[in-house]
C-alpha positions in Angstrom: 219.7 55.8 -68.8 218.7 54.5 -72.2 214.7 54.2 -73.1 213.9 50.6 -74.0 210.9 49.5 -76.4 208.1 48.7 -74.4 206.2 45.1 -74.1 205.5 44.1 -77.6 202.1 44.1 -78.0 200.8 41.3 -80.8 197.3 41.6 -80.4 194.9 43.4 -83.0 193.3 46.8 -81.6 189.9 47.4 -82.1 190.9 50.2 -84.8 192.8 47.7 -86.8 190.1 45.0 -86.7 187.4 47.7 -88.3 190.3 48.6 -90.8 190.7 44.8 -91.9 186.7 44.4 -91.8 186.6 47.2 -94.7 189.9 46.1 -96.5 188.1 42.3 -96.3 185.0 43.7 -97.7 186.4 45.9 -100.2 188.5 42.8 -101.8 185.6 40.4 -101.2 183.5 42.5 -103.6 185.4 43.7 -106.1 188.3 40.9 -105.8 187.7 38.5 -109.0 190.4 35.7 -109.6 188.5 35.0 -112.6 188.9 38.5 -114.5 192.2 39.0 -113.0 194.1 36.1 -114.6 193.5 37.5 -118.1 194.9 41.1 -116.8 197.6 39.4 -115.2 198.7 37.0 -118.3 198.4 40.4 -120.4 201.2 42.1 -118.1 198.8 44.3 -116.5 197.2 42.8 -113.6 196.0 46.0 -111.7 192.3 47.2 -111.4 192.6 51.1 -110.9 189.1 51.3 -109.5 190.0 48.7 -107.0 193.0 50.8 -105.9 191.5 53.9 -106.2 188.9 52.7 -103.7 191.6 50.8 -101.6 194.0 53.8 -101.5 192.1 56.8 -101.7 188.3 55.8 -100.5 189.4 53.8 -97.5 192.9 55.7 -96.9 195.1 52.7 -96.8 197.7 54.6 -99.1 198.4 57.2 -96.4 198.4 55.2 -93.4 202.1 55.8 -93.0 202.2 59.7 -93.8 201.6 62.3 -91.1 198.1 63.9 -91.1 200.1 67.4 -91.6 200.9 65.6 -95.2 197.6 64.7 -95.8 197.9 60.8 -94.6 196.3 59.3 -91.5 199.0 59.3 -89.2 198.7 55.8 -88.3 201.4 53.2 -87.9 203.3 50.2 -89.3 200.5 48.2 -87.5 197.9 49.4 -89.4 199.8 49.1 -92.7 200.5 45.2 -92.1 197.0 44.7 -91.6 196.3 45.5 -94.6 199.1 43.9 -96.1 197.6 40.8 -94.5 194.4 41.0 -96.5 196.3 41.5 -99.5 198.1 38.6 -98.9 194.9 36.3 -98.0 193.6 37.7 -101.9 196.9 37.7 -103.4 195.5 41.1 -105.1 197.2 42.6 -107.5 197.9 46.2 -105.9 201.4 48.4 -105.6 200.6 48.8 -102.0 204.1 47.3 -100.6 206.4 49.1 -102.9 204.3 52.2 -103.0 202.9 53.1 -99.8 205.2 50.8 -97.7 208.9 50.8 -99.2 208.7 54.0 -101.3 206.7 56.1 -98.6 208.7 55.2 -95.9 211.8 56.3 -97.8 210.4 59.8 -98.2 209.6 59.6 -94.4 213.5 59.4 -93.7 214.2 62.5 -95.7 213.8 66.1 -95.0 209.8 66.1 -94.8 210.1 70.2 -94.6 211.1 70.5 -98.1 208.2 71.2 -100.5 209.1 68.4 -103.0 209.2 65.6 -100.2 206.0 66.9 -98.6 204.7 67.4 -102.2 205.2 63.7 -103.1 204.1 62.5 -99.7 200.4 64.1 -100.2 200.2 62.7 -103.7 201.5 59.2 -102.5 198.6 59.4 -99.0 195.6 60.6 -101.3 196.1 57.7 -103.9 196.4 60.1 -106.9 200.4 59.0 -107.5 202.3 55.6 -106.9 206.0 55.9 -106.6 208.2 52.9 -106.6 211.8 52.8 -105.2 214.3 51.8 -108.4 215.8 48.9 -106.7 215.6 45.1 -107.6 212.7 43.8 -105.4 215.1 41.2 -104.4 217.2 43.8 -102.6 217.9 42.9 -99.0 218.3 46.0 -96.3 221.3 45.0 -95.3 222.9 44.3 -98.9 224.4 46.4 -101.8 222.4 48.7 -103.2 222.1 50.1 -107.0 223.8 53.1 -106.6 224.5 55.1 -110.0 223.6 51.9 -111.8 222.4 52.3 -115.4 220.3 49.2 -115.7 218.3 47.8 -112.8 216.7 44.5 -113.2 213.7 43.2 -111.0 212.0 46.4 -110.0 208.7 45.4 -108.9 205.6 47.5 -110.1 208.0 50.0 -112.2 205.3 49.8 -115.0 202.5 51.3 -112.8 204.5 53.9 -110.7 204.1 57.5 -111.7 207.6 58.4 -109.9 210.5 56.2 -109.8 213.0 57.0 -106.8 216.4 56.7 -108.1 219.9 56.4 -106.4 222.5 58.2 -108.3 225.9 58.9 -106.9 224.9 62.2 -105.8 222.0 61.3 -103.7 218.2 60.1 -104.4 216.4 61.6 -107.2 212.6 61.8 -108.1 212.3 60.9 -112.1 209.7 60.9 -114.4 209.1 57.1 -115.8 208.6 58.7 -119.2 212.3 60.0 -119.0 213.7 56.3 -118.7 213.3 52.9 -120.3 210.7 50.4 -118.5 211.1 47.0 -120.0 208.7 44.5 -118.8 209.9 40.9 -117.7 208.2 37.6 -117.1 207.8 37.2 -113.6 207.3 33.8 -111.7 204.4 35.7 -110.0 201.9 37.2 -112.6 200.3 39.5 -110.0 203.0 41.2 -109.0 205.0 42.7 -112.5 208.6 43.0 -112.7 210.8 45.6 -115.1 214.2 46.0 -116.2 214.8 49.8 -115.5 217.3 51.6 -117.5 218.2 55.0 -117.0 220.0 56.8 -119.5 222.0 60.5 -119.5 219.0 62.4 -119.9 217.2 61.0 -117.0 217.1 64.5 -114.9 214.6 64.4 -112.1 214.4 66.4 -109.0 217.3 66.1 -106.5 215.3 64.9 -102.8 218.5 64.1 -100.8 222.4 64.0 -100.8 224.1 60.6 -101.2 224.5 59.6 -97.3 221.0 60.4 -96.3 219.9 58.9 -99.6 221.4 55.4 -98.5 220.0 55.6 -95.0 216.6 56.4 -96.2 216.7 53.8 -98.6 217.8 51.1 -96.4 214.5 52.3 -93.7 212.4 51.8 -97.0 213.7 48.4 -97.6 213.6 47.6 -93.9 210.2 48.5 -93.2 209.1 46.6 -96.5 210.9 43.6 -95.4 208.7 44.0 -91.8 205.7 44.1 -93.9 206.0 41.6 -96.2 206.0 39.2 -93.5 202.6 40.4 -92.8 201.6 39.7 -96.7 203.1 36.2 -96.1 201.1 35.4 -93.3 197.8 36.6 -94.6 198.9 34.1 -97.6 199.7 31.2 -95.3 196.5 31.6 -93.2 194.5 31.5 -96.5 196.2 28.4 -97.9 195.3 26.9 -94.5 191.7 27.9 -94.4 191.2 26.8 -98.0 192.9 23.4 -97.3 190.8 22.7 -94.0 187.7 23.5 -96.0 188.4 21.6 -99.1 189.5 18.5 -96.7 186.4 18.7 -94.3 184.3 18.9 -97.8 185.7 16.3 -100.2 185.3 12.6 -99.4 186.9 9.1 -100.0 185.8 5.7 -98.5 182.6 7.2 -97.5 184.5 9.6 -95.0 185.8 13.0 -95.2 189.6 12.9 -96.2 190.3 15.4 -93.5 189.8 12.7 -90.8 192.4 10.8 -92.0 195.3 11.1 -89.4 198.1 11.6 -91.9 196.6 14.5 -93.1 195.3 15.5 -89.9 199.1 15.8 -88.5 200.0 17.6 -91.6 197.1 20.2 -91.0 198.0 20.5 -87.4 201.6 21.0 -87.7 201.0 23.7 -90.4 198.6 25.3 -87.7 201.4 25.7 -85.7 203.8 27.2 -88.2 201.1 29.9 -89.1 200.4 30.7 -85.5 204.0 31.4 -85.0 204.5 33.1 -88.3 201.8 35.8 -87.0 203.7 36.2 -83.5 206.9 37.0 -85.8 205.0 39.0 -88.3 203.1 41.2 -85.8 206.1 41.2 -83.7 208.0 43.2 -86.4 204.9 45.5 -87.2 205.0 46.5 -83.8 208.6 47.3 -83.7 208.4 49.2 -87.0 206.0 51.1 -85.4 207.7 51.8 -82.1 210.4 53.3 -84.3 213.4 51.3 -82.2 216.4 51.1 -84.8 218.0 48.1 -83.4 214.9 46.3 -82.0 213.1 46.7 -85.6 216.0 45.6 -87.4 216.0 42.4 -85.2 212.5 42.0 -85.4 212.1 41.9 -89.1 215.4 39.6 -89.4 213.4 37.1 -87.1 210.2 37.8 -89.2 211.8 37.4 -92.6 214.1 34.1 -91.8 210.8 32.4 -90.6 207.3 33.6 -92.3 209.0 33.2 -95.8 209.3 29.5 -95.4 205.7 29.2 -93.6 204.2 30.8 -96.7 205.9 28.5 -99.1 205.2 25.6 -97.1 201.5 26.5 -96.7 200.9 27.3 -100.5 202.8 24.0 -101.0 200.5 22.0 -98.9 197.3 23.7 -100.3 198.2 22.7 -104.0 199.1 18.9 -102.7 196.2 18.5 -100.2 193.5 19.6 -102.9 195.0 16.8 -105.3 194.1 17.3 -108.9 191.8 20.3 -108.7 194.9 22.2 -106.9 196.8 21.9 -110.1 194.5 23.2 -112.5 194.5 27.3 -113.7 191.0 27.8 -113.0 192.2 27.1 -108.7 193.8 29.9 -107.3 196.1 28.0 -105.3 199.1 28.2 -108.1 198.4 32.0 -107.6 199.4 31.7 -104.0 202.3 29.1 -104.5 203.8 31.4 -107.0 203.6 34.9 -104.9 204.9 32.6 -101.8 207.7 31.5 -103.8 208.5 34.9 -105.1 207.9 36.5 -101.6 210.8 34.2 -100.5 213.3 35.8 -102.2 212.0 39.3 -102.0 213.6 41.9 -99.9 216.3 39.8 -99.1 216.1 35.6 -98.4 215.7 33.7 -95.2 219.4 33.0 -95.3 220.4 36.6 -95.8 217.9 37.5 -92.9 219.7 34.7 -90.8 223.1 36.0 -91.5 222.2 39.4 -90.4 220.2 38.1 -87.3 223.6 36.7 -86.5 225.4 39.9 -86.5 222.7 42.0 -84.8 223.4 39.5 -82.2 226.8 39.2 -82.2 226.4 35.4 -82.5 228.7 33.4 -85.1 227.2 32.1 -88.1 227.9 28.5 -89.1 
């Protein structure tokens, strides 16, 4: 008899709540939109001290890495909590790309080899960051840039210490200094994109053969897509809470605008969407943590098909219901809208995940 995944647990554990409190406290103390915006406009949005505290001091970078490799030996559920908080504050940090996608890719390889173990240990400690050299729009179910000399739209490549490159004969760990990393102008300034050109001189260390490499990369992208839903959830939650706060304090005709029936209905509808998005995101994280391949793929497809659009809707409502102030550069609402729109096409569009979902459940797509 084949084993089945236990009943999904969508609630947060005490340890997860403690982790959330630590991450939120750090981001509240050190996150500063006013100082982050100039860095983002200059193409260098990351705060190295903030990343050091998050990745090393709190230990968030090593959540998915086993203890024997220097990590925390936790699961995708804990990593999802970190991403929720990063989404709530639109913090520029290479957590999704390095601590989730690249780390999960490496974990799918032979972790007994010295090269893989060394990389995982460096990533878990926060001393190094790694980025999978694929377009940020790449879906876990779509084509991969195998042997491509120029890869456009690689997220966080400019901040990477190691690039994981798919070549025709396998996966390689490549020094960014041996390739050309050309910054692009992204919609979301808090997550830089680059075009990576890989020349003939970019050798690197071979980590896996071609077949193993493809499976590992798809596993990394699947985990990234599943936990991206948690980032989108955190973003949507902040937008809803900030909109409710603003409409409670903003008065017209001697009463709070949030008491107007039309606005009540809009925020109530958004609340229902956010609650549903939380269930979808938590289910994806729980399925990934359980390690059930088919169930995880199904849960990730459902989560991305739904939460991406909820995040965009929440950000749009936040801008609109803040009225004139929501359109200003000083108010952070535009950062959330840009992150939501960028995340909507990251790691597969909602439409591509719907197509994957139809195939997974053997349902003829329209």
